[in-house]
C-alpha positions as CSV (number, residue, x, y, z in Angstrom):
1,N,117.6,124.9,135.0
2,P,117.6,121.9,132.6
3,N,121.2,121.0,133.6
4,E,120.0,120.2,137.1
5,W,117.7,117.5,135.9
6,A,118.0,113.8,134.9
7,I,115.1,111.7,133.5
8,L,115.5,108.0,134.0
9,G,113.5,105.1,132.5
10,R,113.8,101.4,132.4
11,T,114.1,101.2,128.7
12,N,115.4,103.4,125.8
13,K,112.0,102.9,124.1
14,V,110.2,105.1,126.7
15,L,113.1,107.5,126.8
16,D,112.8,108.1,123.0
17,I,109.4,109.6,123.5
18,V,110.8,111.8,126.3
19,E,113.6,113.0,124.1
20,L,111.2,113.9,121.3
21,Y,108.8,115.7,123.6
22,L,111.6,117.8,125.1
23,N,113.0,118.6,121.6
24,D,109.5,119.7,120.4
25,E,109.2,121.9,123.5
26,G,112.6,123.5,122.9
27,I,114.1,122.1,126.1
28,E,117.7,121.1,125.8
29,C,118.5,117.5,126.5
30,Q,121.3,115.0,126.1
31,R,121.7,111.2,125.9
32,T,124.6,108.8,125.7
33,K,126.2,108.8,122.3
34,G,124.4,106.3,120.0
35,D,121.2,106.3,122.1
36,S,119.7,109.5,120.7
37,F,116.4,109.1,118.9
38,W,117.7,110.4,115.5
39,E,120.9,108.3,115.7
40,K,118.9,105.0,115.4
41,R,119.0,103.0,112.1
42,S,115.3,103.5,111.1
43,T,115.0,107.1,112.1
44,G,118.3,108.0,110.5
45,V,117.1,106.4,107.2
46,F,113.7,108.1,107.5
47,L,115.4,111.5,107.8
48,G,117.9,110.7,105.0
49,T,115.2,109.5,102.7
50,L,113.4,112.8,103.0
51,A,116.5,114.9,102.8
52,S,117.5,113.1,99.6
53,L,114.4,114.6,97.9
54,F,116.0,118.1,98.0
55,K,119.7,117.3,98.4
56,D,122.0,115.4,96.2
57,D,123.7,113.1,98.7
58,W,124.6,109.5,97.7
59,T,125.2,108.4,101.3
60,M,121.6,109.1,102.2
61,L,120.3,107.3,99.1
62,A,122.6,104.3,99.7
63,S,121.4,104.0,103.3
64,T,117.8,103.9,102.1
65,L,118.5,101.4,99.4
66,Q,120.2,99.1,101.9
67,F,117.3,99.5,104.3
68,I,114.8,98.3,101.6
69,G,117.0,95.3,100.9
70,I,119.5,96.3,98.2
71,P,122.9,94.9,99.2
72,H,125.9,97.3,99.6
73,S,127.8,95.7,96.7
74,L,124.9,96.5,94.4
75,T,124.2,100.0,95.6
76,E,127.8,100.9,94.6
77,K,127.0,99.9,91.0
78,L,124.0,102.3,91.0
79,R,126.0,105.3,92.2
80,S,126.9,106.7,88.8
81,V,123.7,105.7,87.1
82,D,120.5,107.7,86.7
83,E,118.0,106.4,89.1
84,N,115.5,105.7,86.3
85,Q,118.0,103.1,85.0
86,W,118.6,101.5,88.4
87,H,116.3,98.6,87.8
88,L,118.2,97.6,84.6
89,I,121.4,97.4,86.5
90,V,119.8,95.2,89.1
91,E,118.3,92.9,86.5
92,K,121.8,92.4,84.9
93,T,123.1,90.9,88.2
94,Q,121.2,87.7,87.5
95,T,121.1,86.8,91.2
96,Q,118.4,84.7,92.8
97,N,116.5,87.8,94.0
98,S,117.3,90.1,91.0
99,D,113.7,90.3,89.8
100,K,112.4,91.1,93.2
101,M,115.1,93.7,93.9
102,S,114.5,95.2,90.4
103,K,110.8,95.7,91.3
104,T,111.7,97.1,94.7
105,V,114.0,99.7,93.1
106,Q,111.4,100.7,90.5
107,D,108.8,101.2,93.2
108,F,111.2,103.3,95.2
109,V,112.1,105.5,92.3
110,A,108.4,105.9,91.5
111,K,107.6,106.9,95.0
112,R,110.5,109.5,95.0
113,K,109.0,111.0,91.9
114,L,105.5,111.2,93.6
115,W,106.9,112.7,96.8
116,R,108.8,115.4,94.9
117,Q,105.5,116.3,93.1
118,L,103.7,116.6,96.4
119,L,106.5,118.8,97.8
120,Q,106.0,121.2,94.9
121,D,102.4,121.5,96.1
122,F,103.7,122.1,99.6
123,Q,102.2,118.9,101.0
124,V,105.0,118.3,103.4
125,N,103.0,116.4,106.0
126,S,101.7,114.0,103.3
127,V,105.2,113.2,102.2
128,C,106.3,112.5,105.7
129,M,103.3,110.1,106.2
130,L,103.9,108.3,102.9
131,A,107.7,107.9,103.6
132,E,106.9,106.4,107.0
133,K,104.3,104.0,105.5
134,Y,106.8,102.9,102.8
135,L,109.7,102.3,105.1
136,K,107.6,100.5,107.7
137,D,107.3,97.6,105.2
138,F,111.1,97.0,105.4
139,A,111.6,97.8,109.1
140,Y,112.6,95.3,111.8
141,E,110.3,94.5,114.7
142,G,110.3,97.5,117.0
143,E,111.3,100.0,114.4
144,Q,107.7,100.7,113.2
145,D,107.0,102.8,116.3
146,L,110.2,104.7,115.9
147,L,109.2,105.6,112.4
148,K,105.8,106.8,113.6
149,Y,107.4,109.0,116.3
150,A,109.8,110.4,113.7
151,R,107.0,111.2,111.3
152,K,104.9,112.9,114.0
153,S,107.9,114.9,115.2
154,L,108.5,116.3,111.7
155,Q,104.8,117.0,111.1
156,K,104.7,119.2,114.3
157,K,107.5,121.4,112.9
158,K,106.8,124.4,110.7
159,G,108.2,125.3,107.3
160,S,109.3,123.4,104.2
161,L,110.7,119.9,104.4
162,Q,114.2,121.3,104.0
163,Q,113.6,123.6,107.0
164,R,112.2,120.8,109.2
165,V,115.0,118.4,108.4
166,A,117.5,121.2,109.1
167,Q,116.0,121.8,112.5
168,V,116.6,118.1,113.4
169,K,120.1,118.1,112.0
170,L,120.9,121.2,114.0
171,K,119.8,119.4,117.2
172,K,121.9,116.4,116.3
173,E,125.0,118.6,115.7
174,S,124.5,120.4,119.0
175,K,125.0,117.1,120.8
176,D,128.7,117.5,120.2
177,Q,128.6,119.9,123.1
178,P,125.9,118.3,125.2
179,S,123.9,120.2,127.8
180,G,120.5,120.2,129.3
181,V,118.3,117.5,130.8
182,Y,120.3,114.2,131.0
183,I,118.2,111.3,129.7
184,T,119.4,107.8,130.5
185,T,118.2,104.3,131.6
186,M,118.2,103.4,135.2
187,H,121.1,101.0,134.5
188,G,123.0,103.7,132.6
189,S,122.7,106.1,135.6
190,K,124.7,103.9,137.9
191,G,127.5,105.9,139.5
192,L,126.1,109.3,138.3
193,E,124.6,112.0,140.6
194,F,122.0,114.6,139.7
195,E,120.3,117.4,141.7
196,K,116.8,116.4,140.5
197,V,115.6,113.2,139.1
198,W,112.4,112.3,137.4
199,I,111.7,108.6,136.8
200,V,109.2,108.0,134.0
201,A,106.8,105.1,133.6
202,A,107.2,104.2,137.3
203,E,104.1,102.1,137.4
204,D,103.3,98.6,138.5
205,G,104.5,96.0,136.0
206,E,106.7,98.5,134.1
207,S,109.1,99.7,136.7
208,P,109.8,97.7,138.7
209,L,108.9,94.6,136.6
210,K,106.5,92.1,138.1
């Protein structure tokens, strides 16, 4: 019974891998709100970037644009403009970084066009790999691994890109009524009780620290 179990780790980084593994195996699990793998900045943007290829959702696109360095004030100006004209709007801002941002936007639009073409040829895994590689260039330190795990998780799933993203979103929505294996850090488990506990990465130098 998954509800009898708790999995503890020293850091959320190692627990992210545990969560993805359980999800891929179809085992229900839950984490503290905000700690879930797909709720993190980079993985949320990765999922939204892919979803925006088949769904008209400005919120997703705006999140990706801000991730790649386009400020919020500028993304709002792009909202009602065809994406092929975005770079012209950016150039008109005449800010110190307008030329750089214009090239960034042009490159992003070109990549979206390529990714859509690949999806028409059913090359879902290739699109996931290219999106990960692209976003890694803008990710903070520590986010690159999260993007890699996100890409691998989607590649393991079956069906179209839309079906794979839907599977992840369904998991996210089910967290509103959490059940299953409880995943938390050792610090986060203070004051809690579980029938069965599995401590991951319990090895010398990792847990406990030297």
